[in-house]
N, C-alpha and C positions, 0 to 999 in steps of 0.2 A: 887423545884429541885435546889440545890447550887451548882453551880461550882467552883472551887478555886483549887489553886497550892499548893502542897504539899513540904515544902520547904526542902533542906539538905537532900536528899534520893537519891540516884543513882541507886536504884535495879528497875530491868525493870519490866515492867507490859503491857499484851495486851490491846489493842485499842478495845473500845467494836464498833467502827465503821468499821475500816477497817481490823482489825486483827493483824495488824503489832506491833511490839513491842515498846515502849518509854519509856526513864527514867521516875520514878516515880515523881521525882521533876519538870518534864518538863509537866507532863500531867496535864490535867482537871481532875475533879474529881466530879461523882455526888453521894453525899454521900447518898441519901436516897434508892439508889437501887445500890450503891456499884461499878457502872462502872467507867472505865478510858476511856479518848478519847485523842489522840496525841496533839490534837491543838480545836481550836475554830473551823477550817475550817471543819475537820474531825466530829465533835460533830454536827454540822448543817447539814451534808449531811445525818449524821444517822438520825439527826431528820424530815429531808423532808421525806427520806425513812418510816419514823415510826409516820407520822402525827399524825392517827387515835389514836395511841397509847398517844399521847403527846395531844390531845383535851380531849380524854375520861380523862385522871390524871387531868388537868385543871378543866374538868367540875366536876369532885367528889371532887376536892379542894377548889372550889372557886365559884360553881353556884350552889344557891339555888332552 
């Protein structure tokens, strides 16, 4: 998963973590699953709530 900021875009997007809206140019973006997050704190809160999904993904991609 790559998280990065998209510059120069002030459209609103919905945060996958909290459901709130944030500007696209400020949001973190998960390019694999096309999810936006308000910020790193919101992403980490979502990750802690979805730890099984993250562990499964990591295992599938990185553990043989």
